[in-house]
C-alpha positions in Angstrom: 0.1 0.1 0.0 2.8 2.4 0.8 4.4 1.6 -2.6 1.1 2.5 -4.3 0.9 5.8 -2.3 4.4 6.8 -3.3 3.9 5.9 -7.0 0.7 8.0 -7.1 2.6 10.8 -5.3 5.3 10.8 -8.1 2.7 10.8 -10.8 0.8 13.7 -9.4 4.0 15.6 -9.0 5.1 14.7 -12.5 1.8 16.4 -13.8 2.2 19.4 -11.8 5.8 19.9 -12.7 5.3 19.3 -16.4 1.8 20.8 -17.2 0.8 23.3 -14.6 3.4 26.0 -15.4 2.0 26.2 -18.9 -1.4 27.4 -17.7 0.4 30.8 -16.9 2.8 30.8 -19.9 1.8 32.7 -22.9 2.6 30.8 -26.1 4.8 33.1 -28.2 4.3 33.3 -32.1 5.8 30.4 -34.3 8.8 31.5 -36.3 10.3 29.5 -39.1 12.5 30.4 -42.0 15.1 29.0 -44.6 15.0 27.3 -47.9 14.5 23.9 -49.5 15.3 22.8 -53.0 12.5 21.4 -55.3 11.5 17.9 -54.2 12.2 18.7 -50.5 9.1 20.8 -49.8 7.6 18.0 -47.5 10.5 18.5 -45.0 9.7 22.1 -44.8 6.0 21.2 -44.2 7.1 18.7 -41.3 9.7 21.4 -39.9 6.8 23.9 -39.5 4.4 21.3 -38.1 6.7 20.4 -35.4 6.6 23.9 -34.0 2.9 24.2 -34.6 2.0 20.9 -32.9 4.3 21.2 -30.0 6.9 18.6 -31.0 9.3 21.5 -30.7 9.2 23.5 -27.6 7.1 26.6 -28.0 9.9 28.7 -26.5 12.8 26.6 -27.9 14.5 26.8 -31.3 16.3 24.5 -33.8 17.9 24.3 -37.1 18.0 21.5 -39.7 20.2 21.2 -42.8 20.7 18.5 -45.4 23.5 18.0 -48.1 22.5 15.6 -50.8 25.1 14.7 -53.5 27.3 17.4 -52.3 24.7 20.1 -52.6 22.8 22.0 -49.8 19.2 21.1 -50.3 17.6 21.9 -46.9 18.5 24.9 -44.7 15.7 25.5 -42.1 15.7 27.3 -38.7 12.9 28.5 -36.4 11.8 29.4 -33.0 14.0 31.2 -30.4 17.6 31.0 -29.9 17.1 32.2 -26.2 14.0 30.7 -24.4 13.9 33.4 -21.7 14.5 36.6 -23.7 12.7 35.0 -26.7 15.5 36.1 -29.2 14.5 34.8 -32.4 16.7 31.9 -34.1 18.5 33.6 -37.1 20.2 32.3 -40.1 23.8 32.6 -38.4 22.7 31.3 -34.9 24.9 28.6 -33.6 24.2 26.1 -30.8 26.3 23.9 -28.4 26.1 20.3 -29.9 27.6 18.4 -27.0 28.8 15.0 -28.0 28.0 15.6 -31.6 31.5 17.4 -31.2 33.1 13.8 -31.2 32.1 13.3 -34.8 34.1 16.5 -35.7 37.0 15.2 -33.6 37.0 11.8 -35.2 36.9 13.7 -38.6 40.1 15.5 -37.7 41.9 12.0 -36.9 40.6 10.8 -40.1 42.3 13.7 -42.1 45.6 12.9 -40.3 45.1 9.2 -41.2 44.3 9.9 -44.9 47.5 11.9 -45.0 49.6 9.1 -43.7 50.4 10.9 -40.3 48.5 8.5 -38.2 47.7 4.6 -38.4 44.6 3.4 -36.7 46.3 0.1 -35.8 49.4 1.5 -34.2 49.5 2.2 -30.6 48.8 5.5 -29.1 52.0 5.3 -27.3 53.9 5.2 -30.6 52.8 8.8 -31.1 52.6 9.8 -27.5 55.2 7.7 -25.5 54.1 9.0 -22.2 50.6 7.5 -22.8 52.2 4.1 -22.2 52.3 4.6 -18.3 50.1 2.2 -16.0 49.0 -0.4 -18.4 48.2 1.7 -21.5 51.1 0.5 -23.8 49.0 -1.7 -26.0 46.0 0.6 -26.5 45.8 1.2 -30.3 44.4 4.3 -31.8 41.5 2.3 -33.1 40.8 1.1 -29.6 40.8 4.6 -28.2 38.5 6.0 -30.7 36.0 2.9 -30.4 35.7 3.7 -26.6 37.6 0.4 -25.8 40.6 2.0 -24.0 39.2 1.8 -20.4 39.7 5.5 -20.0 35.9 6.5 -19.8 36.6 8.6 -16.6 39.5 10.1 -14.6 40.4 9.2 -11.1 40.0 12.9 -10.1 38.1 16.0 -11.5 39.8 18.2 -14.1 39.6 21.8 -13.4 39.3 24.6 -16.0 42.9 25.7 -15.3 44.1 22.2 -16.3 41.7 22.2 -19.2 43.3 25.4 -20.4 46.9 24.2 -20.1 47.5 21.5 -22.8 50.8 20.3 -21.4 49.4 19.9 -17.9 46.4 18.2 -19.2 48.6 15.8 -21.3 50.5 14.8 -18.3 47.4 14.3 -16.1 45.8 12.0 -18.9 48.9 10.0 -19.4 49.1 9.0 -15.8 45.7 7.5 -15.8 45.1 3.7 -15.6 42.6 1.7 -17.6 39.4 1.0 -15.7 39.0 -2.3 -17.5 41.2 -4.5 -19.8 41.6 -2.5 -23.0 40.1 -4.0 -25.9 37.7 -6.4 -23.8 34.8 -4.0 -24.0 33.6 -0.6 -24.8 32.4 2.0 -22.5 31.4 5.4 -23.7 34.3 8.0 -23.0 31.7 10.8 -22.5 34.1 13.5 -21.4 37.5 12.1 -22.0 37.2 11.0 -25.5 38.0 14.4 -26.9 40.8 15.3 -24.5 42.7 12.0 -25.3 42.1 12.5 -29.2 43.3 16.0 -29.0 46.6 14.9 -27.1 47.1 12.3 -29.6 46.5 14.6 -32.5 49.1 17.2 -31.2 51.8 14.4 -31.3 50.8 13.0 -34.8 50.1 16.3 -36.6 53.4 17.6 -38.1 52.6 21.2 -36.9 51.6 20.0 -33.3 48.4 21.9 -33.4 45.5 21.2 -30.9 42.4 19.7 -32.2 40.6 22.8 -32.1 43.3 24.7 -34.0 43.6 21.8 -36.6 39.9 21.9 -37.1 39.9 25.7 -37.7 42.6 25.6 -40.2 42.2 22.3 -42.0 38.2 22.2 -42.0 36.5 25.4 -41.0 38.6 27.9 -43.0 39.5 25.6 -45.8 36.0 24.4 -46.6 34.0 27.3 -45.2 32.5 25.4 -42.2 31.0 27.4 -39.4 31.9 25.4 -36.5 34.1 26.0 -33.5 35.9 23.8 -31.0 37.1 26.6 -28.9 34.7 29.4 -29.4 36.1 33.0 -30.1 34.7 35.3 -27.6 33.6 37.8 -30.4 31.0 35.3 -31.9 29.5 34.4 -28.5 26.5 36.6 -29.4 25.5 34.1 -32.1 25.2 31.2 -29.6 21.6 29.8 -28.8 21.2 30.0 -25.0 19.7 26.9 -23.4 17.1 27.3 -20.7 18.1 27.6 -17.0 18.8 24.3 -15.3 15.7 24.5 -13.3 13.6 24.9 -16.3 14.9 21.5 -17.8 13.3 19.6 -14.8 10.1 20.0 -16.6 11.3 17.7 -19.2 12.7 15.0 -17.1 9.5 13.2 -16.5 8.7 13.2 -20.3 12.1 11.4 -20.7 10.5 8.3 -18.9 8.3 7.8 -21.9 11.5 6.6 -23.8 12.2 2.9 -23.4 15.9 3.7 -24.0 16.0 6.2 -21.2 14.2 3.8 -18.9 16.8 1.1 -19.7 19.7 3.4 -19.0 18.1 4.5 -15.7 17.6 1.1 -14.8 21.2 0.1 -15.4 22.3 3.1 -13.4 20.1 2.3 -10.5 21.3 -1.3 -10.4 25.0 -0.3 -10.6 25.6 -1.9 -13.9 27.1 1.2 -15.5 30.0 3.6 -15.0 27.9 6.7 -16.0 27.9 8.5 -12.6 31.8 8.0 -12.5 32.1 9.7 -16.0 30.6 12.8 -14.5 33.7 13.1 -12.3 35.1 15.6 -14.8 33.2 18.4 -13.1 34.5 21.2 -15.1 32.3 20.3 -18.0 29.4 18.3 -16.7 27.6 21.1 -14.9 25.1 22.7 -17.2 25.5 26.2 -16.0 29.1 26.1 -17.4 27.8 25.8 -20.8 26.4 29.3 -20.5 29.7 30.8 -19.7 31.7 32.1 -22.8 35.1 31.9 -21.1 34.4 28.3 -20.6 33.1 27.8 -24.2 36.5 29.4 -25.3 38.2 26.4 -24.0 38.9 23.3 -26.0 36.7 20.4 -24.8 36.5 18.3 -28.0 34.1 15.8 -26.2 31.2 18.1 -25.5 31.6 21.7 -26.3 31.7 22.2 -30.0 29.4 25.1 -31.3 28.3 25.6 -34.9 25.3 25.8 -37.2 23.3 22.9 -38.5 24.5 23.5 -41.9 28.2 23.4 -41.0 27.7 19.9 -39.5 25.6 18.7 -42.4 28.3 20.1 -44.7 31.0 18.0 -43.2 29.1 14.9 -43.2 27.7 15.8 -46.7 31.4 15.9 -48.0 31.9 12.5 -46.6 28.7 11.1 -47.9 29.5 12.3 -51.3 32.6 10.2 -51.6 34.8 12.6 -49.8 34.6 15.5 -52.2 32.8 18.8 -52.3 30.1 19.7 -54.9 32.9 21.5 -57.0 35.2 18.5 -56.9 37.7 19.5 -54.1 38.9 16.6 -52.0 38.0 16.4 -48.4 38.7 12.7 -47.5 39.4 9.7 -49.6 36.5 7.5 -50.6 38.4 4.4 -49.6 39.0 5.8 -46.0 35.3 6.8 -45.7 34.1 3.3 -46.7 35.9 2.0 -43.7 33.7 3.9 -41.3 30.8 1.5 -41.7 32.6 -1.2 -43.7 35.1 -2.1 -40.9 32.6 -1.7 -38.1 31.4 -4.7 -36.1 28.2 -6.3 -37.5 26.3 -6.4 -34.1 26.1 -3.8 -31.3 27.2 -4.9 -28.0 26.3 -3.6 -24.5 28.2 -0.4 -23.6 29.4 -0.5 -19.9 29.0 3.2 -19.5 25.6 3.9 -21.1 24.0 0.7 -20.5 22.6 0.1 -24.0 23.8 -1.8 -27.0 25.9 0.5 -29.1 28.4 0.3 -32.0 31.3 2.6 -32.7 34.0 2.7 -35.4 36.9 5.1 -35.6 35.2 7.6 -33.5 31.7 7.5 -35.2 28.6 5.9 -33.8 27.2 3.5 -36.3 23.4 3.3 -36.6 21.4 0.9 -38.9 17.7 1.7 -38.4 16.8 0.8 -42.1 19.7 2.8 -43.4 23.3 2.6 -42.5 24.8 5.9 -41.1 27.8 7.0 -39.4 28.0 10.3 -37.2 27.4 11.2 -33.7 24.5 12.4 -31.6 24.7 14.9 -28.8 23.0 15.4 -25.4 19.6 17.1 -25.6 18.8 16.0 -29.1 21.8 17.3 -31.4 22.5 15.0 -34.4 25.1 14.7 -37.2 24.9 12.0 -39.6 26.1 10.7 -42.9 24.7 8.1 -45.4 27.2 7.2 -48.2 24.6 5.0 -49.8 22.1 7.8 -50.5 24.8 10.4 -50.3 23.2 12.5 -47.6 24.7 14.6 -44.8 22.4 15.9 -42.2 22.4 17.8 -39.0 20.0 19.1 -36.2 20.8 21.4 -33.6 18.5 23.0 -30.8 18.4 25.7 -28.1 16.1 23.5 -25.9 17.7 20.2 -24.8 15.3 17.2 -24.3 16.0 13.9 -22.5 15.7 12.1 -25.9 19.4 11.8 -26.7 19.7 8.1 -27.5 18.4 8.7 -31.1 14.7 8.7 -30.4 14.0 12.3 -30.4 10.9 13.0 -32.4 12.0 16.4 -33.6 14.9 14.9 -35.5 13.2 11.5 -36.5 10.3 13.2 -38.2 12.7 15.5 -40.2 15.0 12.5 -41.1 12.0 10.4 -42.3 10.8 13.1 -44.4 14.1 13.7 -46.0 14.6 10.1 -46.9 11.3 9.9 -48.5 12.0 12.9 -50.6 15.4 11.5 -51.7 13.9 8.1 -52.6 11.1 9.7 -54.7 13.8 11.8 -56.6 15.9 8.7 -57.1 12.9 6.8 -58.4 12.3 9.2 -61.3 
């Protein structure tokens, strides 16, 4: 009986937290803008309907972009870049994409591999000798990128001061010991992935740049990609501002409607994951830090990349187009791109950090829900994906994070579905 009373109390609380505030909230007007090429009009319709029907938050904002056969065919944005000030989302609005940053980090390593400066099957220590400390000498680049190195969290928190000093950070990371036998399992390196990858890149890159510097010079400036790993302070005004941490509590109960979220929460509750230990890197796991421009100026290639949807879609669009731009400039070799999916394991296996079956390869998350894709999702709903078969690169970013970060966010899924339907109709002609 006591259990039933507690369960009823939780349900009543959920209703009060989620729905009662809306009774005093005036719904702002729906704002959408952008362009679609002929044949993709249904995607624009879905984008607008998502705002009109409440699939998108009435005070949130988002952008969705698609490249098809190397050309931009969808570029949409709508809603508000600031949920509190109701600042409209504009064409040049950027957003924090959290773990979708990892896909951009993996792309940087792919560029080095394509140029012969790094070999996925060599040990990390062959480029970074200090890394061999404490049982890490046999960890290969491939294992590190596939979250198999046993380095999903650090023994102590990492401060902003350490994050800002690449030499100090490198020494700290080199001393860490694997938390499981490297190569025996994968556990999502939520906050450490980008830090280790950046240190590796510094050693393998002939110019010894950080990952953020490498991305800026080799991708952003070279291919006109509006994305940053380490945000310049002068462009901070363009960044969408997520709601205050307290406002996000209104969405937590909604997250319980997701079977994937329930599975993750059960794994956490029963102690079957290392998820809470991953949050030990306190400098970048507290939501309020993502509102601080000085923090965003630091390089955290695991979680703090910032850019437009068209920027992410352009990168994946080039890779989906055989590694070349629309005008024939080379980005990556097609042979290497085919390895992202082609060399991946065929069956997803349980991830010891997340508590779900997942599949990684060379830094990308591999999905196969009817169409094979590589890319990376981000906390709160951000997505960046490439489909080489259909030659599609797509991205979704938002100012209003939701709990649906495991690939089941209706906002993105409805747009993705409409995009594929349009592409298949065009291909059938």
